[in-house]
N, C-alpha and C positions, 0 to 999 in steps of 0.2 A: 892744845891744837893750834898748829901753828897757822900764821897769817895766808901762807900760799894755800894752804888745804883746805881752810876756812872760803876763801877765793875761789876755787874749785869746785865745792860745794854748792856755792852759789850759782855760779857758773850753769851747773849741770840743771841746778833746780828752775833755770830759766829757759830751758829746752821748750816745755808748752807752749809758754811765750812765744818764743822766738821763732816756733815751727811754723806757725798761720801763714804768717803774710810771704815768707820765698814761697809757699806751695801755692796761695793766689796770686801769685806774680807770674811764676812760671805757666800757670794753665792758661791766664787772658793772655800772655805772650803769644801760646798755641793757640789762640782763638782767636787772636788779630791776626797771625799768622795763615789760620787757615781762610777767616775772611779776605785778606788779599788775595790767596789763590784760586778762592770761587769767585773773584772779580775780576782774575785774570791778571792780578798786576802785574809788570815787570820785573819788580823791584819789591824788596819787603818791605814789610809794616815798620814803622819809627816807632810805634807803640811795641810792636813785640820785641823790637831791638834792644827799648830803653829798659822793658820788664824783664827780658832774660837776663841784662847786664847786674841790674838791682837785685833780682831774685838770685842768680848763682851765689853773690856775693856775700846775702843772707842767708841760704840755705847753706855754704860751706862754716857759719858763726853758730845756725841750729847743728848741724852735722856735728860740728867741737861739742856743743851743748848737752847731745845728748849722749854721746859718748861718755862724757863726764857723770853723768845723771844714770846711766848703766854700772858704771864702775861702784856706784853708793852701795853701803854693805846691805840697804832693806829692800834690795833691787834684785830677785833672784835670775840666776841664768835660766833662758829658755831653749827653745829653739826656734819660739816664733821671734823673739828677741835678738836672736843672731842673724834671722832672715831679713829684719827691718833694719837693723845695723848695717849691716852689707850692703841692701839693697839703699841703702840713704848714702852710701861710700859710692855706687854707682850714679843714683840719681844726681846726688852731687857734683860728681865730676863732668857727668853729662851734659850738668846745666853748666859747667866752667867752659868745657869745651864748646858748647855751644855760643857763651856768649863772647869767646873768642874768633869762632868764624864769624859772627856780623860783621867783624873788620874786612873782611874779604868778600862777602857775599855779593858785593854788588863789581865785584871783577868780572866775573864772567857768569851765563847762566848755570853751569856746573858748579859754581861754588854758591850760588845761591840756591840750588836744590838740595845741596851737601848741608847747608846749613839749614834749609827747612826741614830734613830727616833729620838730621841732630835736634833740634827743635821739636819734633813731633814725638821721637823717640824719649828723649827727657821730659817731658813733658808726662808719658806713660809711666814712666819711671818713677818719678814723683808722687804720679797717682796712688799707684799700686803702694809705694811705701807710706804715704798716708794712711791709706787702709791698714795695712798692717800695723801702725803704729797706734791707730783709733782703735783696734782689735784687742792692744796689748792693755790700752786704757781701759776701756769700756765693754770689753767681753767679744767674742765671735759674732754673737749676734746683734749688736750694735744698730745693723740696719734694716732689722726685722721688726716689723710693728705688730 
């Protein structure tokens, strides 16, 4: 087995380790921004912007690792896996777009509200993607007691 193939297998196996931090960062960013909205702050939360920027970068790494993990022979293709993979692409793309929007969020009220809408949409996509990932690992009933 070549070194590159071994590295790809290792990178894929890191997905469970990598995925939790960006989920938390994106969700904290959305929570901080919601708090800024509720407090009627005319500017975006610095906490939210820092979290979405780091969260987007880490989400990209987690998504790449997830795709590598799903390509390994001991993973069977399923409809749930395909949904998880493509929602992860959408959620990661949304987070990256939102991180980019932080640069222009302070230029106008319209730019701020565009950033906020992107952030809340990205957070929802991350939550759904994470739920599907949890269902893949723990089963569809993992939240039932």
